[in-house]
N, C-alpha and C positions, 0 to 999 in steps of 0.2 A: 707247166708244173715244175720247171727246173728249180725255181727259187724255193718251193716247198720242200723238195728233196734235199736241196743243198743245206738247208738250215734245220732239218728235222732233228739232228743230234743235239742241237742247242736251243730247242724250242722252249724248254722250261727247266728249272733246276731239279736235280734228282731228289726224291724224297729222303728224309733223314730219319734217324731213330729206329731203324729196323722196319720201316713201312715198305710195302710192295714197290719194287723198282720197275715202275711202268708209267706210261704217259698219264698225266692228270686229265680230268674230264674236259673234253673240248670237241668241236665239230668243225673240221677244216672247210667243209662244203658251205656251212652257214657263214663262216667268217668271210669266205670269198664272195658269197652272195651279197653280204652287207657292203663290202667294198665296191662290188660291181654296181650296186644300186647308187652309191654315192658318186661314182664316175658317170653313170648313165644319166641320172637326173639330179645333179648337185643342188639345184635351187630348192627342191623339196626334201630330198632324202638326207642331205647333210644336216639340215635342221632337225629332222626327226631323230636321227642318230644322236645328235648332240643333246637332245632332250633326255635320252635314255642313259647316255654315258659320255664322259669326256676323257676318260683315262685310257690310253692305248693298251694298258695291261688287260683290258677286257678281251683282247685278242691273245690267243695262246701262242700263235706263231710270231716270231720276231720279224719275219718278212711282212706279215700283215700289219704289225704295229708300225713299222716304218712307213708303209704306204698310207695307212690311216692318218698318221701325223702330218704327212706331206699334203694330203687332201684337205685336212682341216686348216693348215697354215695358208694354203692357196685360197681357200674359201674366205678366210678372214682378211685377206689382203684385197682391198678394193681395186687395185690395179692389176689383178691377176684373174684368170679364169681356171675352172677345173675341167680338164679333159686329159686324154691319154698323152698328148704332146706335152702339155705343161707339167704334168706329174712326172713324166720321164725326164724332162729338162731339169726340174728341181732335184730329182734323185741324182742325176748326173753331176749337177753342180755340187752336191753334197758328197760326191764320190761313193754313192750307195746303190747306183743303178745295177751294176753287175752283181752286187751282193744279194739283191732281191730277185735276181733271175733275168734281168735285162728287159728290153722292150717286148720280147716274145712272151714273157710271163705276164706283162701288163696287158698285152693283146688277148691272151687266153683268159685273163681275169675279166676283161670287158665282155666276153662272150659267155660268162658263167651262168647268166640268168636270161630269161626271156621277158620277164616283167618285174616291176618293183612293187607290185601291189602288196606283197607280204613283208615289207620292210619292218613293220612294227613287230610282227611275230618273230622275225629273225633276231631283232634286238633283244627281245625278252629271253630267247634261247641263250644268246651270248652272255647276258647278265646272270642267268642261272648258273652256267658253267663257271663264270668268273667267281661267283659266290662260293661254289664248291671248292674251287682251287684255293681261294683265300682261307677257307676253313681248314683245308689240308695243311697249308703253310702254318697257320696258327697252332694247329694241333701237333704238327711235327716239331715246331720250335718249343712248344710247351713240354713235349716229351723229353727233349734234350735238357731243358731247364730242370726237369724233375730228377735227372741223374746227378745234379749238383748237390752233393751232400751238405754243403755249407749254406744252402739257400734256406731262407726263412719260409717254412711251409705255409703259414697263414698269409703272408704277403704274396707268395707265389700264386696261391689260389685266387686272391683278389686280382692279380695281374692277368691271369688266364681268363677269368670271368669277364674282365673289362675288354680284353682283346676279342673275345667271342661276341660280346654285345656290340662292339664297334663294327664288326663285320656285318651284322644285321642292320644296324642303323645307317651305315654308309650305303647300303644297297637300296634303302627306301627313298623313293622319289615322289614328288607331288606333281600331279598333272594340272595344267591350266584349265580352269573351269569357267564356262560362260555364265554370266550372272542369271540369265533367264532360266538356267537349269537348276538354280539354287533358290530362287525367290519363293516359289510355291512351297518347297520343302521347309524353308525357314519360317514361312507364315504358319504352317501347321505346328512347327516346333514352338513358336511363340504362343500360339493358341493353347497348346497343351500345358505350357507353363502357367498361363493365365487361369486355366481351369484346374490347376493343381494336380494334373496327371504326371507331370515331370518336375523334378527338383532343379532349380537353377544351380544350387550348390548344396553342400552338406550343412545342415543347421548346426550352429555352434552351441545352441542352448541359451544364447543371449539374443532375444527376439529383435531388439532394436538394432543391434549390430547387423543381424541378418537382413533387416529391411533396407539398410544402406548398401550392403556389400553383396547381397544375394547368397550369403554363406560362403563356405570354403569351396571354391570351384576347381574342377580338375584342370591341371596344367598351370595353375596360378601359384605365384610365390607371394605369401602373406607374411609381412614383417610385423612383429610386435617388439617394440623397442622401449627401453626405460633406463633410468639411471640405476646404479647399484642399490640393492636392498629396498627396492620399491615394491617388488612382488610379481615380476614378470613370469618367473617360474611357477609361482602359485596360480596365476591366472591361466597359464598354459595347461597346468594340471587340472584346473577346473573345467577347461574346455574339453580335455581328454575324457574326463568323467562323463560329461554331457554327451560326448560322441559314442562312448563304448559301453556304458552301462545300460542293460535292458530296462532298469527302473527309471532311467532318465530319457531314453530315446525309444520311439516306437520301432525304429530300425537301427539297432546298434551297429557301429562301424568298427572295422579293424584298424588299429592305430599302431604305427611304429614310432617309438620315442627314442631319439638319439640324445642321450644326456652326457655332455662332456664335463659337467660340473659336479653331479651327484652320483652316488652309487645306486645300484638297483634296489638295495635294501632301504636306502633313504627315501627313494621315490615311492616304493611300496608302502612304507610306513606313513609317508605324507598323504598319499591317496586314501589310505585306510582311515586315518584319523579325521581327515576333512570330511569324508563321506559319513562317518559316524558322528560328526559334529563335536569332536573332542580335541583337546590340546594334547600334544605329546607330553607336556610337562606333568599331566596328571599321573603318568606312570613313573616319572622320575621322582616326584615328591610324594608318591604313595597316596594321592588324594582321589584315586579312581574309585568310583562308587559301584556297588554291585548292581544298582538299578540301571547303570549305563551299559551293562554287559549285553543287553538285547540289541542296543544300537550298534555295538561293535560287531557282534556276530552277524547282524543283518548286513553290515557293510562287507564282511568277509564273504557271505553268500552271494552278494551282488557282484563282487569282483571275480568270483570263481567262474561266472558266466561271461565275463568280458574277455575280449581278444585285444590285449595290449602287449606289445612286444618291446622290451626295453633293451637298448644297447648302451652300456655305460662306459664305452671306450673313450678315454681321455686323449685329447690331441689328435683325433681322427683326421685323416686327410680326405679331401673331397673324392678321390678315387676309391678309397676304402668305403666311404659312406655310400657312394653310388652302387658299388658292388653288393654291399649288404642289403641295400634297399631293393635292388633288382631281384635278389634272391628271395626276399620276403614277398615281393610282388608275385613272383612266379609260384612260390610255395604256398603262401597264405592269402594272396590276392588282397593285400592291404588297401585301405581306402584313403588314409591320411598319413602324412609323415610330419613329425614335429622334431625340431632341432633346437637344442638349448646348450650353448648359443653360438652364433656365427663366428665371433672373434676368437673363440677358443679352438677353431679348426685350423688346419694347415693346408697349404697348396701341395700339389703333387711333386713338383720339381723345384729347382732353384729359382728364386725370384730376386729382383733387384731392390725391392722395398716392401715394407709392410702394406702400403696402399695397393701395390700391384698384387700382393698375395690375397688381400681381402677381395679385390676385384675379381680375381680368378675363382675364389671360393663362391662369391655371390653369383657369378655367371654359371658356375657348375651346378649350383642349387636350382637356378631357374631352368637350366637344361634338363636336370633330373625331373622336375615337375612336368615338363613338356613330354619327355621321353616315356615316363611311366603313366602319364595322364592322370595324375593324382594331385591334390592340393598339398603344398608344403608350407607349414606354419613354422617360420624360423624366428627365433628370438635374437635380439641384437642389443648391444650395449651402447649407451649414449656417452658422449664426451663429458668429462667432469667439468668442462668449461661452463656448462649451463649452471652448475652450482656456484662456481667462482664468480661469474659475472652477475648473477641475479639472485643467488641464495637458494635455500632448500625448497622454496615454493615456486621456483621459476618454471614456466611452461616450456616444454621441449618443442623444438622445431626440426625440420628436415636437415638443416645445416648442422645439427648436433649429432647426427649419426656418426659413430666413431670410426675413424680411419679411412673411410672411402665413400665418396659420393656415388659410386657405381651401385651401391645397395639400393639407393633411391631409384636409379635408372632401371635396374633389373626387376625390382619388385612391382607387382601389379597393385598391391595394396600396402600402404605403410601406415601403421598405427602406433600411438604412444600410450603407455600407461603412466598416469600422472597422479601424484598425491603429495601432500606435504609430509615428509618423512618424520618431522618432529611430532606430528599429531599422534602417531602410534605410541609414543612414549607416555602419553597421558592415559592410555587404556589400562584399566584395572580389572574389569569384569569380562568373563568369557563371552558375554552377549553384547559387549560394547563394540561399536564399529567406528570407523573413520571414513570420511568422504574421499572418493577417488574419481578419476575421469579416464575413460577410454577414448582417446582422440583419434579420429580417422583423418589423417593429414593428407594422404594421397589415395585416390581410388580411380584406377584407370577406366573402369567401366561403370561408374556410379558416382554418388554424391559423397561429400565429406561432411563431418559433423562430430558432435561430442556426445558420449553416453555417460550418464551419471551412475556411479557405482557406490556400493558400500563395501568396505573391506573389514573383515573380522580377523585381526592379527592372531588371536589365540588358536583358531582353527585353519588359518591360511585360506580363507574363502572369500571370493568376490561374488556379490549378487547385485542385480539391478536395484537402483535406489527407489524405483517406483514401478508398479505394474505397467506393462506395455500393452497398448491396444492398437488395432489396425488404423485408428484415426491418427496415430502418431507417425504413421508411415510417410517417409518423405515423398513429395510429389514431384 
């Protein structure tokens, strides 16, 4: 036990910020048991330990960290073996043998257990204590940051929330699963979907789109891209209405809408007028009719029952968005996230190019969808090259996604909204529409295809061009 006594004063940093000056959570006996198991049965136990953790920081004692690292290094070297002699030799070569307590301590370590059967349970105990220590470190550092009177309070809260979330996510591990254990389970899951007992994804209100994509599925990144002034924000708001309003969905969903381009007031007004079937211009030019008041008040009543959360922060960073989304998930259990639009966001740190920044943002959005297990509908801008090369009626392609091909790589589904921008200039009646297409260009887990839509510019609404039936479902 010499090494343990010798290093006890430097086993871990002292707590900061007025926290109790005492040892952080740990169990020396369990740490020694894990190391003893790795020494006694390296072929099985080292692999088990490596499945649970690779970071020496899981061990509280510096002595145990040094020994753990040497065992792992020897195990990964095909020309070496793991035993007391080889571990002692490697430590001596590194001039660390005496610092860990010498050969006597290693011999005592080897006799610390009688069996390795409980190695899994010991690893879980060490991971638990490691998580608690990291939380102490994060909270201690956060406390010190809070004493900085020059700090931006809002940004500081976002940083602290991110640090805490990272502690939890870093501790999550996935176990290897044998396929026979999952086959029957997935058979029943598929049968439940077939019988309509379980939703594949959240219905968007556009039945044909849902037949191709399965709806908005948890953990997926769904991209809606278009050229400027085509109506991608309007289409996204139409989807939000379909998701959140009790009058449009038998199971209304909670939606978080991050708008980097419009204010909360503009969004609320747009939603209200679209639902009422009115143009905003009727209020500006005083052509609003008393007979239309019922439609307007009905729309107000519908939205009062909806759970739509709007964040109009312009130029938001991916870290800020993640922190706000996590907070809404914990507080409101949101079902869907909508972002308008990707290229207006910023990366967290310094980047070398705009392409690299967009790649970081895109990857961060995909990670957010997976972490929160909710679908993320993200709007994106297309390059103006599509207009320059083929005119206003040109059909968009994946290559036209602006500034980064990684958007295509990260997204599970990529769709384009397409229409001839010149057509809307000919519209003179509130009930007059123009043709549009919703193009499913990439679908990782399904088919691609085109949906015919009608766009009513006066009320900013898209509707299917024709009724959809089950017979139209792609086979």
